[in-house]
C-alpha positions in Angstrom: 0.0 0.0 0.0 2.9 2.3 0.8 4.3 2.2 -2.7 0.9 2.7 -4.3 0.2 5.7 -2.0 3.6 7.2 -2.9 2.8 6.7 -6.6 -0.4 8.5 -6.1 1.4 11.3 -4.3 3.6 11.8 -7.3 0.7 11.6 -9.7 -1.5 14.1 -7.9 1.5 16.3 -7.0 2.4 16.7 -10.7 -1.1 17.6 -11.6 -1.1 20.3 -8.9 2.2 21.9 -9.9 1.4 21.8 -13.6 -1.9 23.5 -13.1 -4.4 20.7 -13.8 -5.6 21.4 -10.3 -5.5 25.1 -9.6 -4.9 26.9 -6.3 -8.3 27.2 -4.5 -9.8 24.3 -6.5 -11.5 21.5 -4.5 -10.1 18.1 -5.3 -12.5 15.2 -6.0 -13.7 13.3 -2.9 -11.7 10.4 -1.7 -14.1 7.8 -3.0 -14.0 9.5 -6.5 -10.2 9.6 -6.5 -10.3 6.0 -5.4 -12.3 5.0 -8.5 -10.4 7.3 -10.8 -7.0 5.8 -9.9 -8.1 2.2 -9.2 -6.9 2.2 -5.6 -8.4 1.9 -2.2 -9.7 4.8 -0.1 -6.9 4.1 2.4 -4.3 4.6 -0.3 -6.0 7.9 -1.3 -6.1 9.1 2.3 -2.4 8.3 2.7 -1.5 10.1 -0.5 -3.5 13.2 0.5 -1.6 13.2 3.8 1.6 13.3 1.8 0.4 16.2 -0.3 -0.7 18.0 2.9 2.7 17.6 4.4 4.2 19.3 1.4 1.7 22.1 1.9 0.1 21.5 -1.5 -3.4 20.9 -0.2 -5.5 21.5 2.9 -8.4 19.3 4.0 -11.5 20.7 5.7 -14.4 18.6 6.8 -17.0 21.1 5.5 -15.5 22.4 2.3 -13.3 19.4 1.3 -9.7 19.2 0.2 -8.5 22.4 -1.6 -5.2 23.2 -3.4 -3.2 25.8 -1.5 -1.7 29.0 -3.1 1.7 28.4 -4.6 3.3 30.8 -2.0 2.4 28.2 0.7 3.9 25.2 -1.0 6.9 23.5 0.6 9.3 24.6 -2.1 12.4 23.0 -0.5 10.8 19.6 -0.6 12.7 17.4 -3.1 9.6 16.0 -4.6 8.0 19.4 -5.1 11.2 20.7 -6.7 11.4 17.7 -9.0 7.7 18.0 -10.1 8.2 21.7 -10.8 11.5 21.5 -12.7 10.2 18.6 -14.8 7.2 20.5 -15.9 7.9 22.0 -19.4 5.5 24.9 -18.8 7.2 26.1 -15.6 9.8 28.3 -17.2 9.0 31.0 -14.5 10.4 28.6 -11.9 13.8 28.6 -13.7 13.8 32.4 -13.5 12.9 32.3 -9.8 15.7 29.8 -9.2 18.1 32.2 -10.9 16.9 35.0 -8.6 17.7 32.8 -5.6 21.1 32.2 -6.9 21.6 35.9 -7.5 20.6 36.6 -3.9 23.0 34.0 -2.4 25.9 33.1 -4.6 27.7 36.6 -4.9 27.8 36.8 -1.1 29.0 33.2 -0.9 31.8 34.0 -3.3 32.9 37.0 -1.2 32.9 34.9 1.9 34.9 32.2 0.1 37.5 34.8 -0.9 37.8 35.7 2.8 37.5 32.3 4.5 38.7 29.6 2.1 41.6 27.5 3.3 44.5 26.2 1.3 42.6 22.9 1.0 39.6 24.7 -0.3 41.7 26.4 -2.9 42.9 23.0 -4.1 39.3 21.8 -4.4 38.1 25.0 -6.2 41.1 24.7 -8.7 40.3 21.0 -9.4 36.6 21.9 -10.0 37.6 24.7 -12.4 39.9 22.3 -14.3 37.1 19.8 -14.6 34.9 22.6 -15.9 37.5 23.4 -18.6 37.6 19.7 -19.6 33.8 19.5 -19.9 33.5 22.1 -22.6 31.8 20.4 -25.6 29.7 18.1 -23.5 26.5 19.7 -22.4 25.6 17.2 -19.6 29.1 17.1 -18.3 29.3 20.9 -18.2 26.0 21.1 -16.2 27.4 18.7 -13.6 30.9 20.3 -13.5 29.4 23.8 -13.3 27.3 22.8 -10.3 30.3 21.3 -8.6 32.4 24.4 -9.3 29.8 26.7 -7.7 29.4 24.2 -4.8 33.2 24.3 -4.1 33.0 28.0 -3.7 29.8 27.8 -1.7 31.3 25.3 0.8 34.4 27.6 1.1 32.0 30.3 2.4 31.6 28.3 5.6 28.0 29.7 6.0 25.9 26.7 6.9 22.6 28.4 6.0 23.7 29.3 2.5 25.2 25.8 2.0 22.0 24.1 3.2 19.7 26.3 1.1 21.6 25.7 -2.1 22.2 22.0 -1.4 18.5 21.5 -1.1 18.2 22.8 -4.6 20.9 20.3 -5.9 18.7 18.4 -8.4 16.8 21.5 -9.5 20.0 23.4 -10.2 21.5 20.6 -12.3 18.3 20.1 -14.3 17.9 23.9 -14.8 21.4 24.2 -16.2 20.6 21.4 -18.7 17.3 23.1 -19.6 19.1 26.4 -20.1 21.5 24.9 -22.6 18.6 23.3 -24.4 16.6 26.5 -24.5 19.5 28.5 -25.8 20.0 26.0 -28.6 16.3 25.8 -29.5 15.3 29.4 -29.2 18.3 31.6 -29.3 21.2 30.0 -31.2 20.7 26.7 -33.1 24.5 26.3 -33.5 25.0 26.3 -29.7 26.6 23.1 -28.5 28.3 24.0 -25.3 29.3 27.0 -23.2 31.6 29.3 -25.1 35.1 30.5 -24.1 33.6 33.7 -22.9 31.4 31.8 -20.4 34.5 29.8 -19.3 36.4 33.0 -18.8 33.7 34.4 -16.6 34.1 31.4 -14.4 37.9 31.8 -14.5 37.5 35.4 -13.2 35.5 34.1 -10.2 38.0 31.4 -9.5 41.0 33.8 -9.7 39.2 36.4 -7.5 38.5 33.8 -4.8 42.1 32.5 -4.8 43.4 36.1 -4.7 41.2 36.7 -1.7 39.6 39.7 -3.3 36.1 39.7 -1.7 34.7 42.6 -3.7 35.9 41.3 -7.0 34.7 37.8 -6.3 31.2 39.2 -5.4 31.1 41.3 -8.5 32.3 38.6 -10.9 29.7 36.1 -9.5 27.0 38.8 -9.8 28.0 39.5 -13.4 27.9 35.8 -14.3 24.4 35.1 -12.8 23.0 38.4 -14.3 24.2 37.2 -17.7 22.3 33.9 -17.2 19.2 35.8 -16.0 19.2 38.1 -19.0 19.6 35.2 -21.4 16.7 33.3 -19.7 14.5 36.4 -19.8 15.2 36.8 -23.5 14.1 33.3 -24.1 11.1 33.0 -21.8 9.8 36.5 -21.3 10.3 38.3 -24.7 
């Protein structure tokens, strides 16, 4: 029963995040959902509990089970993030994710420039070299890019920043892959991998951190993420 209830959580969760069930809408009653999905009412009730835990729905004995406003959703839950990022129509989420990065990563870079140990410098250097080697491989770049930013984030020694970004691990990797795909499809059909210019922007961050230049590290990280944001807005907003 547990596996089937989890399957139903994912099925209903995806329908909520992709808008098949809108905020404020009342879900079908348990007996109706039971018939619709070919499961017992017990399975339905367990699935609804799972959705309620993620703040996607709220049950009321009088009015029934309603979908909660998006602002109330448990956005840091790994399942919610996965459902959102996998939805092809949720381009606004990728923009919001970039805003989160813009709010946290420049400060993390400045802190890394101040606090990084010699061992951290070795790690950051290794991650940058892996990034260099991944040019030409879209999926490898997405992974190496995340690891490079993570190496700087960990060198900030700010547990709240580290925990916040770490909770977005899967979403950040998928969003990088989607960004490359979107650039190739909508902006530049010849795009195969990040250009030398993009690599040089990462190099500038890497060098600023190793030089312990806090202001420069903050500025170079800001410039990089703003570039990504402008590109995404060009694709998704214009």
